[in-house]
C-alpha positions, 0 to 999 in steps of 0.5 A: 499500500503506498504511503498517504501524505498525512500529518499523523507520522511522528516527528522528533520533537525537541532537539536537545543534546542528551548524554548517554545514560550512566549505570546509575541512571539505568536503575533510577526512576525515569526523569524528563528534561523539559524545554521551555520557550521564554519571552525575549530568548532564543526559541528551543529547537525542535522538529515537527510535522508541518504542511508546506504549500506545494509539498504537503506534509513533511518534518521540519526543524525550527533551526532550518528557519534561523534568521527568518520570521516564523509563525507557529500554529499549534492545533489539535489532531482534528486540524481543518486547514482554517 
C-alpha cells in the first residue's frame, strides 16, 4: 500500500543534546528534561510535522528557519486547514 500524505507520522520533537545514560541512571526512576520557550530568548530547537504549500506534510526543524520570521500554529489532531 503506498504511503498517504498525512500529518500523523511522528516527528523528533525537541532537539536537545542528551548524554548517554550512566549505570546509576539505568536503575533510577525515569526523569524528563523539559525545554521551555521564554519571552525575549532564543526559541528551543525542535522538529515537527508541518504542511508546506506545494509539498504537503513533511518534518521540519525550527533551526532550518534561523534568521527568518516564523509563525507557529499549534492545533489539535482534528486540524481543518482554517
